N, C-alpha and C positions, 0 to 999 in steps of 0.2 A: 478880677485882676488885683483889686486892693487886698483881698484875703491872701492871694498867692504872694504878693510882695511882703505883707506882714509876716507870713510864715517864713519866708526866706530870711527876713531880718532877724526874726527870733532864733532861727537855726544858727545864723552867723554869730549872734551874741552868745548863744550857748557854747559854740565852739571856742570863741574867744575866752569866755569864762573858764572853760575846761583847760585851755592852754595856760592861762594864768595860774590856776590852781595847781596844775601839774608842775609848773616851774617852781612854785613855792615849795611843794613837797620834795622836789629834787634837791634844791639848794638851800632854801630857808632864808637866804639873804641875796637879793638881786640889786645890782648897782646900775645907775644910768650910764656909766662909762665902762661897763663890763660886757662880757660876751652875751649876756642875757638882757641887753638893753631893750630889745623888742618885747620880751616877755614882761619887763617892768612896765612898759607903756600899757599893756593889756591889764596888768594888775591895778594900775592907777585908774584906768577907765572903769573897772568893775570893783573898785575897792570896797564900796559899801556892801555889795552882795557877798563878796568873799569874806569880809570881816564878820558879817553876821553869821555866815555859814560856819566858819571855824569857831566862833565864839559859842554858838549854840551846840554844835555837834562834837567839838573836841576840847573847848576851853582854852585853846591856843590864841594868844594875842597876835593880831596882824597890824603892823605899823607901816604906814605908807606915806612917803613924801616925794618931792621932786628928785631926790638924790638916791634913795634906797627904798626897798620893800623888805621887811623882816617878818618872817613867820616864826614866832618864839615858841617852838615846840617844847612840850614837857614829855620826857621819856616815859613810855608805858611802864617800865620797870627799871630799877637801878641795879639789878643783879644780873643783867645779861652782858657777858663780856665778848660776845661774838661779832660786834661791829666796832672795832677800835678805830681811833684816828690813825691815819696812815701817812707816810711820806708821799706827797703827790707824785713824785718822780719814780721812786723805787717800789712803792707799794708796801714797804716794810711797816708793820704795825708799831705804834708807839709803845714804849715801855714806861716804867715809873718815872725815870729821869726826864724823858721828853714831855710827859704830862706836867711835871713840876715846872720845867722850863717854860712851857706854854703859859702857865698861870703867872709865873714871875715876869715873863716878857710882856704880857698885857699890863701888868702893874707898872713896869718901867715905861712902856709907851704912853700910858695915861699921864705920866709926869714929864714926858719929853717935849721938845720943841716940835715944830711942824715937820722937820726932817730929822732923820737919824741914820747913822752909818751902822753897818753890821758890827764893827769893832766897838763902837760906843754902846750898842745894845749888849754886847758880850760883857763889857765892863760893868754895866748896870746889873746884869744877872749875877756876876761874881759877887758884887757887894750885897745884893739882895739875899743870895744863898748863904753867904757867910754870916749875915746878920740874924738868921733864923736858926736858933739852936735845935728846934724840933726837926728840921731837915737833916742836920748833922747826926742827930740821934737815930733817925730813920735810915741812915746810911746813904742819903742823897747828897753828893758832893759835886760841885761844879767850879773848877778853877781854870778851865780852858787849857788844860794840859793834855796834849795828845790829839791824834786825829779823831778818835771816837767821840770826844766831847765836842769837837768842832762839827762833826757830822750830826750830832744830836741838835746842836744849835741851828744848823742850816736846815734840818728837817722841820724844825719849828717855824723858821722863817718862811719856808715854802708853803707850809700849811696856812700861815697868816696871809701870804700872798694870794693863795687860792680862795681864801675867805673874803678878800677885799679889804682887809685891815691895813695892809701895806701895799704900796705900789713902787716897783723898782724904777729908779731914776737913772742910775748908772752902776757899773761894776758887775761883779760875777761872784756868786756864792762858791762855785768850785775853786776859784782862786783863793778865797778865804780859807777853805778847807786845807789847801796846800800851803797856807801861810805865805801866799804870794800876792795878795791883793785884798781889796775891800769892796763894799757895795754901799750905795746910798739909796734911801727909801723915803717916799712921802708917807706920812701917817694920816690915814683917813679917819678923822675923828668920829664922823657919824657912824661908820661901820663899827669902830671900836666901842662906842657907847652902847650899841645895840646887840653886841655879841653875846653877852650873858643873858641866858633865858632860864630863869628859875622863879618859882612863886614867891620866894623870900630871899633876902640878901644873905650871903654867906656870913657876914660879920654878926648877924643876929643869932647865929646858932652856937649854943654853948656845949653841945656834946663833944666828947674828946675822941672816942673811937671813930675810925674812918667810916666804917659801915653805917654807924649811927648818924654821923654828920651828913653822909651822902643821902641817906633815907629822909632825913629831916629837911634837907635842901630841896627835895622834890615833893615834900609832903604838902597836901592841900587840906584846908579845914573841912571837917566832916559836917555836912548840912544836917539840920535837925528836922526840917519839913520834908514829908514824904515825896512831894513833887520834886524838890531839889535833890533829894537822894537818888531818885530815879534818873534825873538829869545827869548827876555825877556818874552813875553806872553807865549810862549811855555814852558819855564822853570817854570813859576809860575803855570801853569796848571799841569805840570808833578809832581811838588812838592805836589800839593794838591791831585792828584790822588794816589800818593804813601803814603801820610801821613794821609789823611782823610778817614774815613770809607765810606762816600758817598759825592760826589760832586754834589750839586744841581745847575742847571743853574741860578736859581733866586738869588743865593748868589754871582754871578759874576757880574762885571760891564759889560755894553753892549758890549764893545770892546772885552773883553776876552771871553764872551759867544758866540759872533759871530765867533771868531777865532776857538773856540772849536767845534762848529757845522760844520765848514768847514774842519777842520783838525783832527777831532775826530779819524777817522780810523787809520791814520798814528801814532798819539800819543799813542793810546792804544796798537797798534801792537808793537811799540818799547818797551813799558813797559812789555808786555806779553812775548816777546822774551827773554828779559833779566831776568825777575824775575819769570816767570811762573804764574803770576796773570792772572785771566780771567776777561774780561770786561762784566759787566751786564749793558746794556744800556737800559734806560727807557726814557719816554717822559720828566720826571722831572730832570733827571741827570744820573750820571754814578757811579757805584761802582766797584772797582777792587777787586774781590773775590779771596781769597787764598785757593786753594784746600787742602793744607797741614796744614792750620790753625796755623801757628807759626810766622806770621808777624804782630801780633796784641798784644797789652798790655791789651785789654779788650775783653773778649769772650762772645758770645751769641749764643746758650744757654751755661750755665756753671753749674757745680755741686754745691751741697750744698744748704742751705736754701736761701742765697742771690741770687744765680743763678736761683733757682726755682721761687722765688718771682718776679724777673725781667721778666722771661718768661711769667708768668701768667698775669702780668700787661701789657706786650706787647700784648698778645692775647686779653685782655679786651679792650685796647685802639684801637686796630686794627679793632674791631667790629663797630667802629663809633657810640658809645653810648653817646658821648658828645653832645655839642651844635653844631648842624649841620649848623646853620646860622653863626657860628663863627669858622669855620674850625675844628669842632669836639673837641673843647676845653673842658677839664675835670678839675674839681677842685681837688687840692691835698687832701682836706678833704674827698672827695668821694673815692679817692684811698685808703686812710687810713681806711675808713670803710670797704672797700672791703677786704683789707689785714687782718683786724681784724676777718672777717668771714672766710677767707681762712685759717687762723692760726688754727682755731678749726677743720676745715675740714681735714687739713694735719698735725695735731699735732703729729701723729705717726711718721712722716718722718722728720719734721722740728726739729731744735735744741730746747731745752727746753725753753730757755729764749724768744723764738719767740712768745710764747703764753701768756706771762705776760702782764698785762695792760700797755699800752703806748709803747710796743715794736714795734707796727705798724709804729710809727713815724720814727724810725731809719731804719726800713726795707724799707719803701717807699722812704726815702731819698737816701739810697744806690742804690735801683733799678733805680731810676730816674737818678742818676749820671751815671750809666752804659748806660741807654738808650740814654741819651743826648750825651755821649762821642761817641756813635756809630751813631750819627746823625739820630736817630729814632724818637726823640721827641725834642721839644723846650720848655724851661721853662720860665715862667713869674711869678711874685710874686703871689703865691697861685694857679697858674694855670699851666696846661700842655697841649701843643698842639701837636697832632700827626703829623709826617712828612711822606711824601709819601713812603719812604722805609719801614715803619712799616707795610705796607700791606702784606709783605711776612710772617708775623706772624698771619695773619687772618686765623681762623679755621672755615670752613663751615661744615654744616651737610652733612653726606654722602648721595649720591644719588644712588639708585638701578637702574641699566640700564636694568635689566631684570632678570628673574629667570628661572631656569631649574629644572624640576622635574625628579628625578630618579625613574624609575619604577622597 
């Protein structure tokens, strides 16, 4: 009886640990007064085990207190543009100005009082942008002139609201966009202080080119001892298996690829035990598949017109109809023609504007963004190259294995 009870308690603790880890991987920042308050309690209860696991296997810092839990992830690579920040309401990806405004907004909030209005935040951004000659030289201007600039500011504020840095007290962002009102926010200092997740401070970097600055911002010191070098490799691989939809061996340098082949079983087992992800191992690489389908920001298949277009393009590309001598490469123009035909075929089910002339351009672009983010295709100017994982969307003709005649 005692053994049965102990086993049940261990299973319950393991499930709690898994729920806490998955919540951290989904959001990275949990608040006691947010929608994930229950998950924060689980993280606090198992903080020691979670902190140890992430430190050993990923090198990510886990900060936990009564107010927040913050998993400070380090991106596996700084050259992947397929998972941009997005407006939480519209889903529109951030452009250069919105990213700049986000950084400037955090600087303004750091020096602000406990509360701030949207108008005062805008005034601070105007002053900050005007004071930086480098921004003007780069063509980034913010004067709050026109609806586009107001939309950019509101998108940044919505992102900070979703991250828990701001909490709306009163007002409406839509009214601010129309220049017919304002909004008031509480500034959550703890969330603001923990938002930046980099191995080194941005002010310590002296490189001038953006790519160099970004690379050095995420750069970690190379260990000299072999044991520590192996640990660093294991952490890099674990990060990529947790963050990337598919990890291809060809994307790794020879040392990391060799280590993964030798230690693959141990690495994926540790990930599976903590998170519940299942390893799909192929000759070309590894995908950690989520049976619960909630540890991804990009779904496939998905509902709606855009999701259906992406699925149909995936099936088409998986058939290998492109240039066989060049890795099955297909032109974007060919895909647009295909979608133009499919729009007529599925016009009853797709949204109305999908059938208008020229709509195929946006539909194909959105679908390819999804497929690229999931590491199903690689894009080059005007061309699309299928990647091995796309084969799972290949649809074959049914085969009759035999027939039985009922008399």
